[in-house]
Structures are given as C-alpha cells and as structure tokens.
C-alpha positions in Angstrom: 148.4 28.7 118.9 145.4 26.4 119.2 142.5 27.2 116.9 138.9 26.6 118.0 137.0 23.7 116.5 133.7 25.6 116.4 132.4 28.9 115.0 134.5 31.9 116.2 131.5 34.0 116.8 130.2 32.7 120.1 126.7 33.3 121.4 128.0 35.8 124.0 129.3 38.0 121.1 126.1 37.9 119.0 124.2 40.6 121.0 127.0 43.1 120.3 126.1 43.1 116.6 123.5 45.5 115.4 121.7 42.8 113.5 122.8 39.4 112.4 122.4 39.7 108.7 125.6 38.0 107.7 125.9 36.4 104.3 128.5 33.9 102.9 131.5 35.7 101.4 130.9 33.6 98.2 127.6 35.5 97.6 129.1 39.0 97.2 129.6 40.6 93.8 132.9 42.0 92.6 133.6 45.5 94.1 131.6 44.7 97.3 133.2 45.5 100.6 132.5 43.6 103.8 133.6 42.9 107.3 134.2 39.3 108.3 132.0 38.2 111.2 132.6 34.5 111.4 134.7 31.6 110.0 133.5 28.0 110.2 136.5 26.4 111.8 135.0 22.9 112.0 136.9 21.8 108.9 140.6 21.7 108.0 139.8 24.3 105.3 138.3 26.6 107.9 141.4 26.3 110.1 143.6 27.2 107.1 141.4 30.3 106.3 142.0 31.5 109.9 145.8 30.9 109.4 145.7 32.9 106.2 144.2 36.0 108.0 140.5 35.6 107.4 139.7 36.7 111.0 136.6 38.3 112.4 136.4 42.1 112.1 138.8 42.0 109.1 137.7 44.2 106.2 137.7 42.5 102.8 136.9 43.5 99.2 135.8 41.3 96.3 138.2 42.0 93.5 136.9 39.8 90.7 135.5 36.4 89.8 136.8 34.0 87.2 134.5 33.6 84.1 132.9 30.4 85.5 132.4 32.1 89.0 135.2 30.1 90.5 137.8 31.1 91.9 137.1 34.5 93.5 139.8 37.0 94.1 139.7 39.0 97.4 141.8 41.9 98.8 142.5 41.8 102.5 145.3 42.8 104.9 147.3 44.5 102.1 147.3 41.6 99.6 145.1 39.6 97.2 144.2 35.9 97.6 141.9 33.7 95.5 139.5 31.2 97.1 137.2 28.6 95.7 133.5 29.3 96.2 133.3 26.3 98.6 136.1 27.9 100.7 134.6 31.4 100.6 131.2 29.9 101.7 132.8 29.0 105.1 133.3 32.8 105.8 130.3 34.9 107.0 130.4 38.7 106.4 128.4 41.8 106.8 128.5 44.1 103.8 129.8 47.6 104.5 128.9 49.2 101.1 125.9 51.0 102.5 127.8 52.3 105.5 130.6 53.7 103.5 128.2 55.5 101.1 126.5 57.4 104.0 
C-alpha cells in the first residue's frame, strides 16, 4: 500500500470539519481524549506513524507522560504505545473531552 507524501487531510475534506481547531497531539495533558485529524506524512517518521495505526478519525487517549515530559504514552486501537514529543507533534487532533461531557 502506497502512503501519501503529503498531509492526509486534503483541502477537499477541510469543509466537512465543524471548525479547524486541531492541535498537536504532543500538547495534550494526561487523561485527555481526542480524535486524530491529520498526520504529517512528509517524513519517514510520519509514514511509520501511519503504519502503526495513527490514522485520521482514530480515537486516542493520553495515558501518561514521563517525568521529563518525554516520552508520552497513548492508548489507541486497543493497545498502548509511547511516542517521543517530536513524533507526537506530527499528529494533529481535535479534543473530544468537551463533547463526551455533554
């Protein structure tokens, strides 16, 4: 399967979002829930994240951070995975905490 070399969220998909307030996954606090909107696949690390299951519309939860804020543990697709902050910064998400509280 060939992976795209550019951002997965194309311009044609942007209008379908309510508002484009995505933030880097690396900026979320432990316990936060979010939905992946975009992965920067222009780097080898971005390609690997896609292969690991960090795909758009996947729900993700921040489990914990190491004492020096790096690495960060995430729960997605039934398992946990740790990423460096630099790797998590390649993933854009929309937080879903407010939606689930309503």
